[in-house]
C-alpha positions in Angstrom: 60.8 110.0 34.9 64.2 110.9 35.9 63.7 114.5 34.9 60.7 114.4 37.1 62.6 113.0 39.8 65.4 115.8 39.5 62.8 118.5 39.6 61.1 117.0 42.7 64.5 116.8 44.4 65.3 120.3 43.8 62.1 121.4 45.0 62.2 119.4 48.2 65.6 120.6 49.0 64.5 124.1 48.6 61.3 123.3 50.9 63.4 121.7 53.4 66.3 124.4 53.4 67.7 126.2 56.4 64.7 128.9 56.3 61.9 126.5 56.9 63.9 124.8 59.6 64.9 128.0 61.4 61.4 129.0 61.2 60.0 126.0 62.9 62.9 126.3 65.6 62.2 130.2 65.7 58.3 129.6 66.1 58.7 127.0 68.8 61.2 129.5 70.8 58.8 132.4 70.4 55.8 130.4 71.9 57.9 128.9 74.5 58.7 132.3 75.5 55.2 133.5 75.3 53.6 130.8 77.3 56.3 131.0 79.9 57.6 127.5 79.1 54.2 126.0 79.7 55.4 122.7 78.2 58.1 122.4 80.9 56.0 123.9 83.9 53.0 121.8 83.3 54.2 118.7 81.8 53.6 116.7 85.0 49.7 118.1 84.8 49.5 117.4 81.2 50.4 113.5 81.9 47.9 113.6 84.7 45.2 114.8 82.3 46.0 112.0 79.7 44.3 109.6 82.2 42.0 111.9 84.2 38.2 111.2 84.4 36.3 112.8 81.8 34.2 115.8 82.7 30.5 115.9 81.9 30.6 118.9 80.3 32.7 117.6 77.7 32.0 117.7 74.2 33.4 115.8 71.2 33.8 112.4 69.2 36.5 110.4 71.1 37.9 110.6 74.5 40.9 112.7 74.9 43.1 109.4 75.3 42.1 108.1 71.9 42.8 111.7 70.3 46.2 111.7 71.8 46.7 107.9 70.4 45.5 109.0 66.9 47.9 112.0 67.1 50.7 109.6 68.0 49.4 107.0 65.4 50.2 109.6 62.8 53.8 110.5 64.2 55.2 107.5 65.2 55.6 106.2 61.9 58.4 104.6 59.9 60.1 107.8 60.7 60.7 106.5 64.2 63.0 104.0 62.9 64.1 104.4 59.2 64.0 108.1 59.6 66.1 108.1 62.7 68.5 105.4 60.8 68.8 107.6 58.0 69.7 110.9 60.0 72.3 109.1 62.1 73.9 107.5 58.7 74.0 110.8 57.2 74.2 113.4 59.9 76.0 111.5 62.5 75.0 111.0 66.2 74.8 114.6 66.5 71.4 114.9 64.7 69.9 113.3 67.9 70.7 116.2 69.9 69.2 118.5 67.8 66.2 116.4 67.5 65.7 116.7 71.2 66.1 120.4 71.3 63.6 120.6 68.5 61.1 118.1 70.2 61.2 120.3 73.3 60.6 123.7 71.6 58.0 121.9 69.4 55.8 120.9 72.4 54.7 124.5 72.6 54.1 124.4 68.9 51.7 121.3 69.2 50.2 122.9 72.3 49.5 126.0 70.1 48.1 124.1 67.2 45.6 121.8 69.4 44.4 124.6 71.3 43.4 126.5 68.3 41.8 123.4 66.7 39.7 122.9 69.6 38.8 126.6 70.2 37.8 126.9 66.3 36.3 123.5 65.7 32.7 123.2 64.4 30.0 120.5 64.2 29.4 119.1 60.5 26.2 117.8 59.5 27.2 114.3 60.5 27.2 115.6 64.2 31.3 115.1 63.9 33.6 117.9 65.2 35.8 119.2 62.5 38.8 121.4 63.1 42.5 121.9 62.3 44.5 124.6 60.7 42.2 125.1 57.6 39.4 126.2 60.4 41.5 128.0 62.8 43.0 130.1 59.6 39.5 130.9 58.3 37.9 131.6 61.4 40.6 133.0 63.4 42.2 135.2 60.3 39.9 135.1 57.7 42.0 134.1 54.9 40.3 131.7 53.1 42.7 131.2 50.3 45.5 130.2 52.7 43.1 127.6 54.4 42.1 126.5 51.1 45.8 125.8 50.4 46.5 124.0 53.6 43.6 121.5 52.9 44.6 120.8 49.6 48.3 120.1 50.6 46.8 117.9 53.5 45.1 115.9 51.1 48.1 115.2 48.9 50.2 114.5 52.0 47.5 111.9 53.2 47.9 109.9 50.1 51.8 110.2 49.8 53.1 110.5 53.4 50.1 108.6 54.9 49.4 106.1 52.5 51.6 105.2 49.5 54.9 105.7 51.4 53.7 103.8 54.7 52.2 100.9 52.6 55.3 100.7 50.6 57.5 100.3 53.8 55.1 97.5 55.3 55.6 95.7 52.3 59.1 96.2 51.7 59.8 95.3 55.2 57.5 91.8 55.2 59.1 90.8 51.9 62.6 91.6 53.4 62.1 89.3 56.3 59.3 87.0 55.6 59.5 86.9 51.8 55.6 87.6 51.3 54.9 89.1 48.0 54.2 92.8 47.9 50.6 92.6 46.3 49.8 90.1 48.9 50.6 92.6 51.5 48.9 95.4 49.6 45.5 93.4 49.5 45.8 92.7 53.3 46.5 96.0 54.5 43.8 97.5 52.3 41.4 95.0 53.5 42.3 95.6 57.2 42.2 99.6 56.4 38.8 99.3 55.2 37.3 97.7 58.1 38.3 100.4 60.3 38.1 103.7 58.2 34.5 102.8 57.2 33.5 103.7 61.1 35.0 106.9 60.9 37.2 108.7 63.8 35.5 106.6 66.4 36.7 103.0 64.9 40.0 104.7 64.3 40.4 106.2 67.9 39.3 102.7 69.2 41.8 100.7 67.1 44.8 103.3 67.7 43.9 103.2 71.4 44.8 99.8 71.4 47.5 99.4 68.9 49.8 102.6 69.9 50.4 101.7 73.2 51.1 98.1 72.3 53.7 98.9 69.5 55.5 101.3 71.5 55.7 99.1 74.5 57.1 96.4 72.3 59.6 98.4 70.5 60.6 100.6 73.5 61.0 97.7 75.7 63.1 95.7 73.4 65.4 98.9 73.2 65.6 99.2 76.7 66.8 95.5 77.2 69.6 96.2 74.8 70.5 99.3 76.5 70.4 97.9 79.7 72.9 95.1 78.7 75.0 97.7 77.4 75.0 100.2 80.0 78.6 100.8 80.3 78.5 101.9 76.7 75.6 104.6 77.2 77.9 107.6 78.8 80.1 107.1 75.6 77.1 107.3 73.6 75.7 110.5 75.0 79.3 112.0 75.1 79.6 111.4 71.2 76.0 112.5 70.6 76.8 116.1 72.5 80.4 116.3 71.1 79.3 115.7 67.3 76.2 117.9 67.6 78.6 121.0 67.9 81.8 119.6 66.2 80.3 117.2 63.5 81.5 113.6 63.7 84.7 111.9 62.2 84.6 109.7 59.5 84.5 105.9 60.6 84.4 102.6 58.2 82.0 103.6 55.5 80.6 106.6 57.1 81.9 109.7 55.4 81.6 111.9 58.5 79.5 114.8 59.1 79.3 118.3 59.8 77.3 120.3 62.8 75.4 122.1 59.9 74.2 118.5 58.6 73.6 117.2 61.8 71.2 120.4 63.0 69.5 120.2 59.6 68.7 116.5 59.8 67.8 116.7 63.4 65.3 119.5 63.1 63.8 117.9 60.0 63.5 114.3 61.5 62.0 115.5 64.5 59.6 117.6 62.7 58.5 114.3 61.0 58.4 112.2 64.0 56.0 114.3 66.1 54.4 116.4 63.1 54.6 119.5 65.3 54.6 122.5 62.7 52.6 120.7 60.0 49.6 121.1 62.1 47.7 118.4 60.5 47.8 116.1 63.7 45.5 118.8 65.4 42.5 117.5 63.5 42.7 114.7 66.1 42.7 117.1 68.9 39.7 118.9 67.8 37.7 115.6 67.6 38.3 115.1 71.3 35.7 115.3 74.3 36.9 118.1 76.1 35.8 121.0 78.3 38.4 123.5 77.3 40.9 124.1 74.5 43.6 124.4 76.7 43.3 121.0 78.5 43.2 119.1 75.3 46.1 121.0 74.3 48.2 119.9 77.6 47.3 116.4 76.6 48.4 116.5 72.6 51.7 118.4 73.7 53.0 115.2 75.5 53.0 113.3 72.1 55.8 115.4 71.1 57.8 114.0 73.8 56.8 110.5 73.7 57.3 109.9 69.7 60.6 112.0 69.7 62.2 112.0 73.1 61.3 108.6 73.8 60.5 106.5 70.7 62.9 108.0 68.3 65.9 108.2 70.9 65.2 104.2 71.6 66.2 103.7 68.0 69.0 106.5 68.0 70.8 104.9 71.1 70.4 101.3 70.2 72.3 102.0 66.9 75.0 104.1 68.8 75.9 101.3 71.4 75.8 98.6 68.6 78.8 100.3 67.0 77.5 99.5 63.2 77.3 103.1 62.2 79.6 102.9 58.7 79.5 99.3 58.6 78.7 97.2 55.4 75.8 94.8 55.2 76.4 91.3 53.5 76.2 92.6 49.8 78.8 95.2 50.4 76.5 98.4 50.7 76.6 100.6 53.9 74.2 99.9 56.4 71.3 102.4 56.6 67.6 103.0 57.2 65.6 99.7 58.1 68.6 97.7 57.5 70.8 99.4 60.2 68.0 99.4 62.7 67.4 95.7 62.0 71.1 94.8 62.1 71.5 96.7 65.5 68.4 94.8 67.0 69.7 91.6 65.8 72.8 91.8 67.2 71.6 91.7 70.6 68.3 89.8 70.5 67.7 86.7 68.7 65.0 87.3 66.2 65.4 91.3 66.8 64.8 91.7 63.0 61.3 90.3 63.8 60.7 93.0 66.6 61.9 95.7 64.1 59.5 94.4 61.4 56.8 94.2 63.5 57.2 97.6 64.9 57.5 99.1 61.4 54.2 97.3 60.3 52.2 98.4 63.2 53.8 102.1 63.2 52.9 102.3 59.4 49.6 100.6 59.9 48.4 103.1 62.4 49.9 105.8 60.5 47.6 104.9 57.4 44.6 105.0 59.7 45.6 108.3 61.2 46.3 110.1 58.0 43.1 108.8 56.6 41.4 110.7 59.1 43.3 113.7 58.7 43.0 113.7 54.7 39.2 113.0 55.3 39.0 116.4 57.4 40.7 118.1 54.6 38.8 116.8 52.1 35.4 117.7 53.7 36.6 121.0 54.4 37.1 121.3 50.4 34.3 119.6 49.1 31.7 118.7 52.0 30.5 115.9 53.7 29.0 114.1 50.6 32.0 113.3 49.1 33.6 111.5 52.1 32.6 108.0 51.0 34.3 108.4 47.7 37.6 109.6 49.8 37.4 106.8 51.7 37.2 104.4 48.7 39.9 106.0 46.9 42.2 106.0 49.8 41.6 102.3 50.7 42.4 101.4 47.0 45.3 103.8 46.6 47.0 101.1 49.5 47.3 98.2 47.0 49.6 100.0 44.2 51.6 101.8 47.2 52.6 98.4 48.3 53.9 97.2 44.9 55.3 100.2 43.2 58.7 102.0 43.3 57.9 105.3 45.1 60.6 107.7 45.0 57.8 110.1 43.5 55.6 109.6 46.2 58.3 110.1 48.9 59.2 113.6 47.3 55.4 114.8 47.1 55.0 113.5 50.7 58.2 115.5 51.9 57.2 118.6 49.7 53.8 118.7 50.7 54.6 118.1 54.7 57.3 120.8 54.4 54.7 123.5 52.5 51.9 122.6 55.2 54.3 124.1 57.5 54.2 127.9 56.1 50.3 128.6 56.1 50.5 126.7 59.7 53.2 128.7 61.3 52.1 132.0 60.1 48.9 131.4 61.7 50.2 130.5 64.9 52.3 133.7 65.2 49.4 135.6 63.8 47.2 134.1 66.2 49.6 133.9 69.1 47.3 136.7 71.2 44.8 134.4 71.2 47.0 131.4 72.2 48.3 133.5 75.2 44.7 134.5 76.5 43.0 131.1 76.1 46.2 130.0 78.0 45.9 132.2 80.8 42.1 131.6 81.2 42.7 127.9 81.3 45.5 128.1 83.8 43.5 130.1 86.2 40.9 127.3 86.0 44.0 124.8 86.9 44.9 126.9 89.9 41.2 127.1 91.1 41.1 123.3 90.7 44.2 122.8 92.9 42.7 125.1 95.5 39.4 123.1 95.5 41.4 119.6 95.9 43.6 121.5 98.8 
C-alpha cells in the first residue's frame, strides 16, 4: 500500500506541475484577450441574467439559476475551507493573490466551456439534454478518442473527487465536533443522496438551488462578521498578501515560510479546484439549462468562478489572516492546518464557530456529491448509453458508505490526478475551438446590443 501511495504521489506531482498550471493561466489569458475581456465588460449584465425572466424560446431541463447553483455546488466543496486553509499554511498568504488572478482569468475559461457545452449539446432518449467536453470534443473536433478519454476520467473523478473524498470529509468533520460514528454518517448521507439523485438533474437542480445560496450566505455572513470586528487588521492582511505573493512569506511560529513559486503554484491549483474552470466537467450543468443562446448561459455560468473563488474562498483566507493563527499549534502539538485551522479561526471570534464551519463543510460536501453524481452520470451515459444510468446511480450511492469510513489517501490522489488529467483534453479543445467561441460571442453580443436599444 505504501508503494502505491508513493507512485500515486509522484504521478500527482507530475500532473500538477508547473506546465499544467501555466497551461491553465495561458489559456485563460488567451481567451481573455480573444474575447476582449468579456468577463469584465459584461459582468454586470451576467449577474442580471442570473435572475432575469426566462425566455419563451428557451430549451433545457432546469432553469438558468439552478444550472448555476448546480455548477457552484460542484465547485464550492471542501476546497473552499480545507483547500484554502492548506494553501495558506503551506504557500503563505501570497497564494491568495495568485488565486484571485487565476480566478479572474478563469472566468473566460468558464465562459468558453459553458458556451461550447450548450452549442454542442444533444437530447437523449429520455428527452434530457446532454453536453460537456466529451460532446464538444467529438462534435466540434471529431476527436472521439479524446472525448472517450475525458469521459472515462470524468467517471473516475466523480467517484473519487465527488463521492469518496466528500463523504469522508463530512464524516471526519462530524466525528471531530459531534462524536458521531463515521458509518452512521455514511448511511445518512447515502440515504439523502439516494433521495435526490433518483430524480435526476431536475431534483438535483431544485435541491442545490436551495442549499447552495443557504450555505454560502451562512458561511460568508459569519466570515464578514469576523472581518467587521477586526476591520483595523484588514489593510495589514491585504498588504501581507500582496507582499508575500511576490517575495514569499517569512517563517513565523511553526510556519516554515514560503517562496513566490510555492505561493503561485498553490494559488493556481486551489483556484482551479475551487471553481473547476479548466476541468470542463461543470459545463455539463450549463448544457442542462433552459436557455435560448449558448452565450447567455455562458455569461451566467462564468459568474460562478467569481462567487466560489473571489468571494467564498477569500472569506476563509482573510479570516485566517486576521486571526493570527498561521503557524500556531493545536492542543496536541501539531501545526494547525486544513479544517482544524479554519475551525480555530472562526471559534476565536464566534462562540460556537466550530459548528458554523462544520455545518458549512457538511453542506458544501453534500451538494458537491449531488453535482458530481450528475457530472459522472453524463460521462457514464456518453460511454455506455442511457440504459446503464440506474446501475451508475446505485453504485454511486453505495460508494458513499465506505467513503465515510475508510482512510482515503489513495482516493485523494486519484481525485487530484483525474482532475488534472481532465484539464489537458479540455484546454486543448478550448484552444482548437477558439474560433467558434469568438464567433458565437460576437453573435450573442450583437443580440445584447439590440436588446439594450429596444429597452432604450
